[in-house]
C-alpha positions in Angstrom: -13.2 2.2 7.5 -13.8 2.6 3.8 -11.7 4.9 1.6 -15.0 6.7 0.8 -15.3 8.1 4.4 -11.5 8.2 5.0 -11.4 12.0 5.7 -14.3 11.8 8.2 -12.6 8.9 10.0 -9.3 10.9 10.0 -11.0 13.7 11.8 -12.4 11.3 14.4 -9.0 9.8 15.0 -7.4 13.1 15.4 -4.1 11.8 13.9 -2.9 10.5 10.5 -3.7 6.8 9.8 -0.7 4.5 10.0 -0.3 2.4 6.9 2.0 -0.5 7.2 4.5 -0.4 4.3 5.0 -4.0 3.1 3.7 -5.1 6.6 6.5 -5.0 9.1 9.5 -5.4 6.8 12.2 -4.7 9.5 11.1 -7.9 11.3 9.6 -10.3 8.8 9.8 -11.1 5.1 8.1 -8.1 3.4 4.6 -8.6 1.9 4.0 -11.9 3.6 1.1 -12.8 5.8 3.4 -13.0 8.8 4.6 -9.5 8.0 1.1 -8.1 7.7 -0.1 -9.8 10.9 2.9 -8.4 12.8 2.0 -4.9 11.5 -1.6 -5.3 12.6 -0.6 -6.5 16.1 1.6 -3.3 16.3 -1.5 -1.2 15.7 -1.4 -0.4 12.0 -4.6 1.0 10.6 -4.2 -0.2 7.1 -1.9 -2.4 5.0 0.1 -1.4 1.9 1.3 -3.9 -0.6 2.1 -4.6 -4.3 0.4 -6.6 -7.0 2.0 -8.6 -9.8 0.8 -11.4 -12.0 2.3 -14.9 -12.2 2.8 -17.0 -15.3 -0.7 -18.5 -14.7 -2.3 -15.1 -14.1 -2.6 -15.3 -10.4 -2.4 -12.0 -8.4 0.4 -12.2 -5.8 1.8 -9.7 -3.3 5.3 -8.9 -4.5 7.3 -5.8 -5.0 10.1 -6.6 -7.5 9.8 -7.8 -11.1 12.3 -10.6 -10.3 12.4 -13.2 -7.5 16.1 -12.8 -6.7 16.1 -10.2 -3.8 13.2 -11.6 -1.7 13.3 -15.4 -2.3 15.8 -18.2 -3.0 14.6 -18.2 -6.6 15.7 -16.2 -9.6 14.2 -14.8 -12.7 11.1 -12.8 -13.6 8.0 -13.2 -11.5 5.9 -13.3 -14.7 7.8 -16.4 -15.9 6.9 -18.5 -12.8 3.6 -20.1 -11.9 2.0 -19.5 -8.5 2.9 -23.1 -7.4 6.5 -22.5 -8.3 6.7 -19.2 -6.4 4.9 -20.5 -3.4 7.4 -23.3 -3.1 10.2 -20.8 -2.6 11.4 -19.7 0.8 11.4 -15.9 1.4 14.0 -13.7 3.1 13.9 -12.0 6.4 15.5 -8.6 6.8 18.8 -10.3 7.8 18.8 -12.4 4.7 17.8 -15.6 6.4 15.5 -17.9 4.4 12.2 -18.9 6.0 9.3 -21.0 5.0 6.9 -18.1 4.7 5.3 -18.2 1.2 4.5 -15.4 -1.1 0.8 -14.8 -0.7 -2.0 -14.0 -3.1 -4.3 -11.0 -2.8 -7.2 -13.4 -2.2 -5.3 -15.0 0.7 -4.6 -11.6 2.3 -8.3 -10.6 2.1 -9.3 -13.9 3.6 -6.7 -13.7 6.4 -7.9 -10.3 7.4 -11.6 -11.1 7.1 -12.0 -8.4 4.6 -12.0 -5.8 7.4 -8.6 -4.2 7.0 -8.2 -1.2 4.6 -5.8 -2.1 1.8 -3.6 0.3 -0.2 -2.6 -1.7 -3.3 0.2 -0.5 -5.6 -0.1 -1.7 -9.2 3.4 -2.7 -10.3 2.5 -4.8 -13.3 2.0 -3.1 -16.7 -0.5 -6.0 -17.5 -3.1 -3.9 -15.6 -3.3 -1.8 -18.7 -5.1 -4.7 -20.4 -8.8 -5.0 -19.6 -8.8 -8.7 -18.7 -6.2 -8.1 -16.0 -7.9 -5.0 -14.7 -11.1 -7.0 -14.5 -9.3 -9.9 -12.7 -8.3 -7.4 -9.9 -11.8 -6.0 -9.7 -13.3 -9.5 -9.5 -10.9 -10.5 -6.7 -11.8 -7.4 -4.7 -15.5 -7.9 -5.3 -15.5 -11.6 -4.3 -13.6 -10.7 -1.1 -16.1 -7.9 -0.4 -13.4 -5.3 0.0 -14.1 -3.1 -3.0 -14.8 -0.2 -0.8 -11.9 -0.9 1.5 -9.3 -1.1 -1.2 -7.6 1.8 -2.9 -5.3 1.6 -5.9 -2.1 3.6 -6.5 0.8 3.6 -8.9 3.7 5.6 -10.2 1.9 5.2 -13.6 -1.5 6.8 -13.4 -2.5 4.9 -16.6 -2.4 1.6 -14.6 -5.0 2.7 -12.1 -7.1 4.5 -14.7 -7.3 1.3 -16.6 -8.8 -0.5 -13.6 -11.1 2.4 -13.0 -12.6 2.0 -16.5 -13.7 -1.4 -15.3 -14.9 -0.2 -11.9 -15.5 3.5 -11.9 -16.2 3.7 -8.1 -12.8 2.4 -6.9 -10.5 5.0 -5.3 -7.3 5.6 -7.3 -4.2 7.6 -6.7 -0.8 8.6 -7.9 2.7 8.3 -6.3 5.2 10.8 -7.5 8.9 11.7 -7.0 8.8 14.8 -9.3 5.6 16.9 -9.1 5.4 19.3 -6.1 1.7 20.0 -6.8 -1.3 17.7 -6.4 -2.6 16.0 -9.5 -6.3 16.6 -10.3 -8.3 13.4 -10.6 -6.3 11.4 -8.1 -8.2 10.7 -4.9 -5.0 9.6 -3.1 -1.7 11.3 -3.5 1.7 10.0 -2.4 4.4 12.6 -3.1 7.9 11.6 -2.0 8.5 13.4 1.3 10.9 16.1 0.1 8.1 17.4 -2.2 6.0 18.1 0.9 8.9 20.1 2.3 9.4 21.9 -1.0 5.7 22.8 -1.1 4.2 23.0 2.5 0.9 23.9 0.9 0.7 20.5 -0.8 -1.7 18.9 1.7 -3.9 22.1 1.9 -4.2 22.2 -1.9 -4.9 18.4 -2.1 -7.6 18.7 0.5 -9.2 21.6 -1.4 -9.5 19.1 -4.3 -10.9 16.4 -2.0 -7.9 14.2 -2.1 -6.1 12.2 0.5 -2.4 12.8 1.2 0.0 10.1 2.3 3.7 11.1 1.8 6.0 8.5 0.3 8.2 8.1 3.4 8.5 4.6 4.9 10.6 6.0 7.8 8.6 9.0 8.8 9.4 9.2 12.6 11.7 12.2 12.3 9.1 14.2 10.3 5.9 13.2 12.2 5.4 16.5 13.9 5.7 18.3 10.6 3.3 15.9 8.9 0.8 16.3 11.7 1.1 20.1 11.5 0.3 19.9 7.8 -2.6 17.6 8.6 -1.6 14.8 6.2 -4.1 12.0 6.2 -1.9 9.0 6.5 1.8 8.0 6.9 3.5 4.9 5.5 5.6 3.0 8.0 8.2 0.2 7.9 7.8 0.2 11.7 4.1 0.9 12.4 4.4 0.3 16.1 7.2 2.8 16.5 5.5 5.4 14.4 2.2 5.0 16.2 3.9 5.4 19.6 5.8 8.5 18.4 2.6 9.9 17.0 0.7 9.5 20.3 3.5 11.1 22.4 2.1 14.6 22.2 -1.2 13.3 23.5 0.5 11.9 26.6 2.3 15.2 27.4 
């Protein structure tokens, strides 16, 4: 599935796609290969993760600006080399440290054979600079996933900067404030109360040709509502649970 034909694939599936939020973070260290593989085994349709640059300009999958919460290290990610970060143990949900390294984007692409759709959130302001935006485009091109990767950010300028380098790449906006779809964003991730505030959100977005995936990593309680609104995808910390709940009406 490419993001270009996402809407057509969505119609064939007859349900929203399940996008694994950080992999399977309730079971494994978030954003690690083990976490992503667990999510795929549970049936996730796509993987969501975060991009940051190390001190030696390597693209890693890491949410926070600092190492403290998710590893045994401390300090800014940007102040550590890839080798230094990979030497650190990561934390499971219960806080236990395990030898599961922080992966690079290239490693995730290789591990999934370039066949799994990726939703990549740009966390690093360095993407505003052309050479860093180009580094991302080159990594996606070399991995042959340029059509299977979509970029999103809370800062639309970050994805717009990458799109100036590669105009064909799908880009989107995450928001916690705007209850109306933003023109020019192919993917829209409004925090879930905005969907409740404006039930016409998905309809309006679809009129613009955009994809809607509410910012809601624990969507189980709202699945029937989302399906009634015909959202295109749901995030999930527990993709297996969400997929099972989503298929329940089909079994009735």
